[in-house]
C-alpha positions in Angstrom: 167.9 220.6 172.5 168.8 223.3 170.0 171.0 220.8 168.2 168.4 219.5 165.7 167.2 222.9 164.8 170.7 224.2 164.2 171.4 221.2 162.1 168.4 222.0 159.7 169.2 225.5 159.6 172.8 224.7 158.9 171.6 222.0 156.3 169.1 223.3 153.7 168.9 220.0 152.0 167.5 218.4 155.0 164.7 220.9 155.1 163.6 220.3 151.5 163.5 216.5 152.0 161.2 216.9 155.1 158.7 219.2 153.1 158.9 216.6 150.3 157.9 213.8 152.8 155.0 216.0 154.1 153.7 216.7 150.8 153.6 213.1 149.8 151.8 212.1 152.7 149.2 214.9 152.0 148.7 214.1 148.4 147.0 210.4 148.6 144.6 211.8 151.3 143.5 214.5 148.8 143.2 212.2 146.0 141.2 209.7 148.0 138.8 212.4 149.1 138.4 213.4 145.2 137.8 209.9 144.3 135.3 209.2 147.1 133.3 212.3 146.0 133.3 211.1 142.4 132.2 207.6 143.3 129.5 209.0 145.6 128.3 211.1 142.5 128.3 208.1 140.2 126.4 206.1 142.7 123.6 208.7 142.8 123.6 209.0 139.1 125.0 205.8 137.8 122.4 203.4 136.3 119.9 206.2 135.7 118.7 205.9 132.2 115.9 208.3 130.9 113.8 206.8 128.0 110.3 208.2 127.0 107.7 205.5 126.5 108.2 205.6 122.7 112.0 205.2 123.1 111.1 202.2 125.4 108.9 200.7 122.7 111.4 201.3 119.8 114.1 199.5 121.8 112.0 196.5 122.7 112.0 197.3 126.4 109.2 195.7 128.4 108.3 196.6 132.1 106.5 194.5 134.3 105.8 194.4 138.1 107.5 192.2 140.5 105.3 189.6 142.2 105.1 186.3 144.0 104.9 183.2 141.9 104.4 179.2 142.6 107.4 178.0 140.9 107.4 174.5 139.5 110.4 172.2 139.8 111.2 170.6 136.6 113.3 167.8 135.1 114.4 168.0 131.3 115.0 165.0 129.1 115.4 164.1 125.8 112.5 162.7 123.8 111.4 161.7 120.2 108.1 162.8 118.2 106.1 159.7 117.3 102.6 159.3 115.8 99.5 159.1 118.0 98.6 155.7 117.6 95.1 156.4 119.0 94.6 158.8 116.3 96.3 156.6 113.4 95.0 154.2 110.8 96.7 151.7 108.6 94.9 150.9 105.1 95.6 147.3 104.1 94.4 144.9 101.4 92.7 141.7 102.8 93.1 139.8 99.6 95.8 139.6 96.8 95.0 142.5 94.4 96.7 144.8 91.8 97.0 148.5 92.2 94.8 150.0 89.5 95.0 153.7 90.5 96.4 156.0 93.1 94.2 158.9 94.5 96.7 160.5 97.2 100.2 161.3 97.7 102.5 161.5 100.6 101.8 164.4 103.0 98.2 165.0 101.7 95.6 165.8 104.0 92.7 163.5 103.5 89.1 163.4 104.8 87.2 160.5 106.2 85.7 158.5 103.3 88.0 159.8 100.7 89.2 157.1 98.0 92.9 156.5 98.5 93.5 153.8 96.1 91.7 151.5 93.7 92.5 147.7 93.5 91.4 145.0 91.2 91.2 141.3 92.3 90.1 137.9 90.7 88.7 136.8 94.1 87.0 140.1 94.6 85.3 139.6 91.1 84.0 136.2 92.0 82.7 137.4 95.3 80.9 140.3 93.5 79.3 138.0 90.9 78.1 135.7 93.6 76.5 138.6 95.5 74.6 139.8 92.4 73.3 136.3 91.7 72.4 135.8 95.5 70.8 139.0 95.8 68.7 138.6 92.6 67.5 135.1 94.0 66.8 136.4 97.5 64.7 139.2 95.9 62.8 136.8 93.8 62.1 134.5 96.7 61.0 137.3 98.9 58.8 138.7 96.6 56.9 135.2 96.2 56.5 135.0 99.8 56.6 132.4 102.4 53.1 131.0 101.3 54.3 130.2 97.9 57.9 128.9 98.4 59.1 126.4 101.1 60.3 127.8 104.4 63.7 125.9 103.6 64.2 127.8 100.3 63.1 131.0 101.9 65.8 130.6 104.4 68.5 129.3 102.3 68.1 132.3 99.8 68.1 134.9 102.5 71.3 133.3 104.2 73.0 132.9 100.9 72.3 136.7 100.0 73.8 137.8 103.6 76.9 135.6 103.2 77.6 137.0 99.7 77.3 140.6 101.1 79.5 139.7 104.0 82.1 138.3 101.8 82.7 141.4 99.7 82.7 143.5 102.6 85.4 141.3 104.2 87.5 141.5 101.1 87.4 145.2 101.1 84.3 146.9 99.8 82.3 149.0 102.1 78.7 148.3 103.1 77.4 151.1 100.9 79.6 149.9 97.8 78.5 146.4 98.4 74.7 147.4 98.8 74.8 149.4 95.6 76.4 146.4 93.7 73.7 144.3 94.9 70.7 146.6 94.3 71.9 147.3 90.6 71.6 143.6 89.8 74.1 144.1 86.9 76.7 141.0 86.5 78.7 143.5 84.2 79.5 145.4 87.3 81.3 142.5 89.0 84.8 143.6 87.7 86.6 142.8 90.8 87.4 146.6 90.9 87.2 148.3 94.5 88.2 151.3 96.3 90.1 151.5 99.7 88.7 154.5 101.5 90.2 156.6 104.4 88.9 155.4 107.6 89.6 158.8 109.4 90.7 162.3 108.6 94.5 163.0 108.8 97.7 163.2 107.0 99.2 160.6 104.7 102.4 159.5 106.4 103.2 156.6 104.1 102.0 155.4 100.6 104.5 152.5 99.8 103.1 151.1 96.6 103.2 151.6 92.9 100.5 151.5 90.3 100.3 148.0 88.8 101.9 146.3 91.9 100.6 143.0 93.1 99.8 143.6 96.6 99.6 140.6 99.0 97.1 140.3 101.8 98.1 142.4 105.0 100.4 144.6 102.9 100.1 148.3 104.3 99.3 150.5 101.4 98.6 153.9 103.3 99.4 155.2 106.7 97.1 158.1 108.1 97.5 160.1 111.3 95.7 163.0 112.9 98.8 165.2 113.6 96.7 167.6 115.6 97.7 165.7 118.9 100.9 164.1 118.8 103.0 161.6 121.2 106.5 162.4 122.5 108.5 159.6 124.1 110.6 160.8 126.7 113.4 158.8 127.9 114.7 159.0 131.7 116.7 157.1 133.9 114.7 154.2 135.8 114.6 156.1 139.1 113.9 159.4 137.5 110.2 159.0 137.0 109.2 158.1 140.6 107.8 161.4 141.3 106.0 161.7 137.9 102.3 160.6 137.5 100.1 160.5 134.8 98.5 163.7 134.2 101.9 165.7 135.1 102.2 168.8 133.3 104.9 168.9 130.5 106.0 170.8 127.4 108.2 170.0 124.6 110.4 172.1 122.4 112.7 171.7 119.2 114.9 174.7 120.0 114.6 175.2 123.6 112.8 178.5 122.8 109.4 177.8 121.7 107.4 175.4 123.8 104.4 173.4 123.1 102.2 172.4 126.2 101.6 168.8 126.9 100.5 166.2 129.5 102.0 163.0 130.7 99.7 160.1 129.7 101.6 157.0 130.2 104.6 155.8 132.1 106.2 152.6 130.6 106.7 149.7 133.0 109.6 148.0 131.1 113.1 149.6 130.4 114.3 150.1 126.8 116.5 146.9 125.9 119.1 149.0 124.1 119.5 152.3 126.3 118.3 150.8 129.5 116.1 153.9 129.9 112.5 154.2 131.2 110.0 155.9 128.8 107.2 158.4 129.6 104.6 159.3 127.0 103.7 162.8 126.6 100.5 164.0 124.6 101.2 167.2 123.0 98.7 169.6 121.4 100.4 170.4 118.0 99.7 174.0 117.7 100.6 175.2 114.2 101.7 171.9 113.0 105.2 172.5 114.6 106.3 168.9 115.3 106.3 165.9 113.2 107.1 162.0 113.7 110.9 161.3 114.0 112.0 164.8 115.3 114.0 164.9 118.7 112.8 167.5 121.1 113.5 168.5 124.6 110.9 167.5 127.2 110.3 169.5 130.5 108.2 167.7 133.0 106.8 169.2 136.1 107.7 167.2 139.2 106.8 169.6 142.1 105.4 173.0 142.7 106.7 175.4 145.3 105.0 177.9 147.7 104.7 181.5 146.0 108.2 183.1 146.3 109.1 186.6 145.1 110.6 185.8 141.6 111.5 187.6 138.3 112.1 186.1 134.8 115.8 185.1 134.5 116.1 187.2 131.4 115.5 190.4 133.5 118.6 189.8 135.4 122.0 190.9 134.2 125.5 191.1 135.8 126.9 194.6 136.7 130.4 194.6 138.4 130.3 191.0 138.8 126.9 190.9 140.7 123.3 190.2 139.7 121.1 193.3 138.9 118.0 194.5 137.4 116.7 197.7 135.9 114.0 199.2 138.1 111.6 201.8 136.5 110.9 204.7 138.4 108.6 207.7 137.3 107.6 205.9 134.2 110.8 207.0 132.3 113.8 206.4 134.5 115.5 203.2 134.8 118.0 202.7 137.6 120.4 199.5 137.6 120.1 197.9 141.2 121.8 195.0 142.6 119.9 192.1 143.9 120.5 188.9 145.9 119.2 185.9 143.9 118.1 182.5 145.1 117.6 179.3 142.9 116.5 179.4 139.2 113.4 177.3 138.6 112.5 177.0 135.0 112.7 180.4 133.4 112.3 182.2 136.7 114.7 183.2 139.6 114.1 183.6 143.1 114.9 187.1 144.6 116.1 187.1 148.2 116.8 190.8 148.5 117.0 194.1 146.5 113.5 194.0 145.2 110.0 194.5 146.7 106.7 193.0 145.6 105.2 195.6 143.1 108.3 197.2 141.9 108.5 197.6 138.3 111.6 196.4 136.5 112.5 195.8 132.8 112.0 192.2 131.7 112.9 192.6 128.3 115.6 194.8 126.5 117.8 194.4 129.3 120.8 194.3 126.9 119.9 197.6 125.4 119.8 199.1 128.8 123.1 197.8 129.8 124.6 199.0 127.0 123.2 202.5 127.4 124.8 202.2 131.0 128.1 201.2 129.7 128.1 204.3 127.4 127.3 206.6 130.2 130.0 205.1 132.3 132.7 205.8 129.7 132.0 209.6 130.1 129.3 210.3 127.6 127.0 211.6 130.3 123.6 210.4 131.1 121.9 207.9 128.6 118.9 209.1 127.0 
């Protein structure tokens, strides 16, 4: 039994080896204990960022309380802005005429009754002359009275005046213009010139004519539309609109950031012959004149609404150590990074399953700045202020 002891005593090298082994076994334990203490300290202080109210405003940090929301399920599809046909007009010539003068230009805002273009026509000159003669005869017969002239002559004069008046109106004169010409009784005013007036207020989207050009009947001279309310034609797969009804809430965007509110007003019942897609028409309040015909936009349509759930803006969530986290505000000036468990994302909102409670206050804007301060602190520069 004494042999091992005697061997160690007789061999000092074995004794040194044994002490070395014991030291190596003890060292990891001490290091682990130190690392554990350091990690616990970091967990206590890590994520604590102190910022005054003024510093928060300067960094663009916006806190808000967490609450429950009825999130809406949406579908996003491409669309194109088109004119609102119910708020648009086309100005055309009803007879062959020559353009004498232009009074508006492309893109100009016009008011109802404003002169757009002046035309001149041989047909109109003949009709204007006939109106002056017919009205003169009618005024004379009417002044004589039924007792003086025959009933037939009285009626014929009245009908002739009404037909001549209707003819110049049909050719393009307004009722007020025709009445003024008739009342003037001046044959010298039967020049064949007449003005085309704006039938509504709006923006000139087309003015495809040149002064001096001969215009044939039916030729569109000016297109006018009211751009305050536009249409967006959205394209979906044939089965993708079964849950979308007229009146469904929608919104459109050019860049995916700024959105305009709208409403689904029509669902087309035939497929596009080229793309084989089914169309939806969305009516949009064009606030700030942001959209114009021909632009391509993103269309987001609400298909269903969920029961209220705890949710936060998706922009408030950041990734820390591979897990979703938010910055909780405490005492009005301390932001603490805390991990959360997230559910589905609906629109711009993310459902929170764990890690937050209703009424908690978190940063919803300026999260990137807070994360950079947290990183700076973790690199050994102390608490961020």
